[in-house]
N, C-alpha and C positions, 0 to 999 in steps of 0.2 A: 504494500500500500504506500502511495507516495506521500511526501511531505515537503513543503516549501520552506527553505531555511530562513529566509528573511521574514516570511509570515510568522514562522514559529517564534523568532526572536521578538517580533512585535507583540505576539500573543502573550508571551511571558512578561514582557514589559508592562502591558496593560493589566495583566493579572496581579502584578505586584501592587498596583494602585487600588485594587479592590478592597472594599471595606469588609468587616466581618459579616458573614452571611447569616441571615435569620433562619430559624428552623422552618423547613418546607414541609408541606403536607406529605406524610409518609404512609403508604399502605403497610399493613402488618405483614411483613414478609414471611412470617412463620405460618400464616393461615392461607394456604394455597387455594383452597376453594373460594375464599373471599376475594383473592386476587383475580381469579378467573371470572368471577361474577362481575367484579368492577371493570375488568378489561373488555367484556362483551359490549360491542357497539362503539368502542373507541377507535380513533384513527391514529395510528402511530407513524410519525415522520422519522424514517430511518435515514440519517445522513451517512452516505457511504460512497467511497470512491467509485467512479463510473468509467474508468479508463480501459476496461477489458470487457468485451461483449459477452463472453461466457459467464462472467461473474454477474453481469446485469441480468442475464437470462435466468441464472440460478436464483437471484433475489426475487425475480418475478414469480418463479415457481414457489418459493417460500411464501410469498404474498397470497397465492392461491390456497396454499395449505392452511395458513393460520386463519384465513377468512372462513374456509369450510369447516375447520375443526373448532375454532374458538370464537368466531364472530368478530375478529379483529381485522380492521382494514389496515394494510401496510402500504405506505407510500414511500418509494425510493426517491429521496432527495439526492440527486446525482451531483457529486462533487468532483472537481478537478484536483482538489487537495484537501486533506483533512482539516487543516488549520482554518479553512473557511467556516466550518461548523463551530470550531472553538472560538473564533473571533465573534461569531454571532451570539454565543452564550455570554461572552464578556461584554458585548455591547448591550445586551439585555440587562445584565447586572448593573452596568453603569447607569442605565435608564431607570433602575428601580423595579424592573420586571422580575420578581423573585418567585412567581407562582405560575405564570402563563407563558413559559418559554416556547419557542417555535421548534426546538430540537428535542425530540423524544429519545433518540438513541443514536450513538455514533460508533461506527467502525473506526476504532482509535488506534494510533500507533504509540510506541513506547515513549517517544519524546513528548507528545502532546498529553499522554496520560500523566507523565511525571509533572508537567506544568499545571494541569488541572487539579491533580491531587494535592500538590503543594499549596494551592490557593483556594482549596475548599469548594471547587466548582463541580463536584461530582455527588450524585445521590448515593446513599448507601450507609453501611454495608447491606448488600442484598443478594449477591451472586451465590454465596455459599448455601443459601436457603432454597435454591431452585431444585426441584425434584430430580432433574437429570444431572445435576452437578456431581453427585457421588460417582457417576459412571466414568469420570475422568481420573478416578483414583488419586485424589489430591494429596493424600498422605504420602504417596510414593511417587508423585509427579511434580517436582519442584517448578517445572515450567508453567503450571497453571496458577502458581502462587506468587511468581515473580515475573514482572514484565520489564525486560531490559534492566535487570537487577533491582528494580523498584518493587517493594512488597505490594501485592494487589489489595490485600485487606478487604476483600469482598466488594470492592468498588467497580469491578468489571468481570464479565464472564467470558471464558474462552469459547471460540467457535470454529477455529481453523488452525491447522498445524502446517508449517511450511519449512522446507529445507532447501538451501541452495544446491543445485547440481549444474554441471556443465553438460552440454550435448554437442555431438559432432556428427558429421556425415562420413560414414565409413567408406563411401565411394571416393571421397576426396582426401581423407586423412588415414594414414596407415597406423600410426602409433600416436595416441593422444597424450598430452602432457599430464604429469601426475602431481605437479605442484607449481607454484608461481614462478620459480626459477626456470623450470622446464617450459612453462608457457611463454616466458620472455624469449627463450632460445627458439622455440617453435615459431613465434610471431616474427622474429628477425629473419628466419629462413622462409617464411610464408607471408610476406607483407600484404596487408589489406584483407587478410582472411579472418581476422578476429576484431571484435569491438565490444563495447558494453554501453548501457544507457547513460545519458548525461546526468550527472549529479545535479540536483538532489533527488532525482527519481529513486524510488526505493530500491530498485534492482541495481542501479548505479552505486547507491550507498552501500549495498550489500557487497558488491565486488571490491570496492576500495577498503571496506572494513575487513573482508576476508583476507585481502592482501596484507593489511596492517598486522593482523593476527599471525599469519603465516611467516612473515618476514621478521617478526620481533624475536629477540632472544628470550624475553619473558613477557607473558601476557597478563600477569596478575594486576599490573597497574591499570589496565584498560577496564577492569571490572569495578573500579572505584571512581568516585568523582574526580574529574580532571583538575589538576593544578596547573596553572598557566606556565609555571617555570619548568614543567616536565614535558611540555608539548613538543618543542623542537627536537629534543634528543630522542624522545620515544617514537616520533613519526619520521625520522630522517630516512630510514630504510624504505618506507612507503614511497616518499617523493622521489628518491633515487630510482626505484623500480618503475614508477609511472613515467618519469622523465625519459627513461630508456625505452619504455614500451610504446608510448604514444606515436612516435614517428612511424611505427610499423603497423598501426591500426588501420582499419577501413577509413578511407579518405585521409590517411596519414594523421589521424587524430585531430583534424581541423573541424570535424563535425561528428556528432554522436547521435544515435537513434534516441527517440524520446522516451520509449518505454519497451516493455517486453513484447508487445504486439509488433512494434516496428522491428525489433530484433528478430523475431520469428519470420517476418516478411523478408528480411535480408537473407536469412538462411534458406527460406523457401525459394528465393530467386537465385540461389547459388552465388550471391555476392560475398558471403562469408561461409566458412566451413566449421567454425567452432563458435558456440554461443553459450549463454547461461540462463538459468531460470530459478525462481523461488518456489517451484513446484516440481516434485520428483516425477510427476506423471505428465507434465506439460508436453513433452516431446511426443509421447504416445497419443495424447489427445489431438495434437496438431496433425499427426499422421492420419488418425482416424477421420479428421475433418478435411483432409487433403490439403493442408497448409504446408506440410513438410514431406519430403520423400521417405519411403519406408526403409531407406538405408541409414537413417539417423538413429543414434543410440546415445544413452546417457552415461556419464561417469562422474566420479568424485575425486578429490585430491587425497593424497595419502594421510595427511595430518588431520583430516576432518573438515566438515563444512558447517557454516553458520546456519542455524535454524531458530525458529521461535514460534510462539503461539500468537494468533490474532485474537483480539478481545473486543467485546462490546461494552460500552459504558453508557450510563444514563445521566444527563446533566442534573444538577441540583434543582433547577426550576422547570424541569420537564412537566408538561401538562398531563401526559398520559403514561405515568410510571407503571401502572398495573399492566397496561397493554404492552409496554416495552419489555417488561419482565416475562410475560407470556411468550412473546416472540423470541426473546433471548433463550428461554428454556427450550422452546421447540428447536432452535438452532443446535442445541446440544443433544437432541434426541437421536437414537440410532437411525431412524428413517432419514432424517435430514442430513446426518453425517455421511451415511452410505451414498445418498444421492450426490452429495458434493464431491465425494472421493472418486466417482466414476470419471475416468478421463474424457469420456465423450460429453460429459456435462461440464465439469470444471477440472477435476483431478487434484483438488486440494486435499491434503492429508487430514485424517480424523484426529480429534482430540481425545477420543474415548479409549479406555483401556480394555482390550478384548477380554481379559479374564474377569471383568466386571459385568459382562453382558451375558444374557441367557443364550442357550444354543440357537434359538430362533433369531435372536438379534445378531449373533456372530455370523449366521448364515447370510445375512444381508451383505456383509463384507466379503465373505468367501466367494460369493457369486460374481464379484466385480472382476472383470478382465482389465488388469492394469496396463496391458498393452505391451507391444514388442520392444519398446524403447525404455521401459521402466525398470530400474534396478530393483531386485527383491530387497526387502528390509535388511537382510543379513549383509548386503553389499553396500549399504548407504554410508557406512563408516561412522566415525565418532561425530556426535552432534556438538558443535561449538556454540556456546551461549552468546547472545548479543552483548557487546560491551555496554558500559554505562552511557546513557543518552548524551552526557556532556562530551564524551569523546567522539561519538558519531556526529554530533552537531558541529564540533570543532573541525574535524577533518573534512566534512562536506563544505563548510565555509571556506576553509583553506584551499580546497580543490577549485572552487569557484574563482577565488582570487588568483590562483596560480594559472589556471587554464582557460578562463573565460573573461574575467574582468581586465 
């Protein structure tokens, strides 16, 4: 999910100005029957990134389901950037609108979650009380309790799991790289055959964050709040790598694709032969949809790949909190999770722990054909956690200054 760096900084700056929030009307999250009764007939405005048509189609499917099952109308407020919704909540706060907010639910990223949580702009805690939440096995799944190192504390619910993978065309590439050093060597020998989305697109951020972790002698520092005096030394290897890599990228690094869809298009048109994704099944889904040739396969780097959970948050002043909780709970259901994981639909990973499901619920996942380009779970390698948002924010801003501004 994308995030605009300048908008995020403005969002945080505005949040610092916010006054203490009054208590908002709060549904009793422990009484699920009352929540469902209150939700019936509500219209929930879900603010979510709209930059990928497969995701938009899935959200439309969810809207049909929650309407039929619970009598909740779900409206997808299509965003180009998550910070648009955050800024709207802040503007309403400054205008004194503490009870009738226009944003009921946000597909939120780690940086914006950290800013909203720090400034008391989120409703909750509520997520832990959702009926489907235990299916994530939260006691044994730290990823559902921490969002980019920030404790969730029941203020958002998980709904999707993602991991970065690379994919390549086996008809064009004999031996794929296994780490960033080998990628640089390969790109030097194959100029124009690789690129990544322009930062601050979320996939572009993921690539430079992956490189930062791989090229560092010690990654511990990146999982703590950044200290300005550490930045230059800690990121020196990253900039040296990118400075060497960029002249060998597609269009010699003078232009970058905007997002994952543009990157797929370049791959489908054989303009590049190695790309990356934040979905382990994206390549298979693209093959099934005739966007990529069936010679494409996925791979990961030896030292592991970045992954994270995507979360749903409810603003403090949302008008339809009960409806938002019903939608968020349905998004965690086995039915919704299995539909989402199908590469022909979206291909995003599930947040559910299979040993927490009934045999009938597990069968929903067993029946999914993950596709010929998808690595089995045993071959996805080590999952690397997202660094603290302050580091991701800082390297994205530095990337813009160094390569765009």
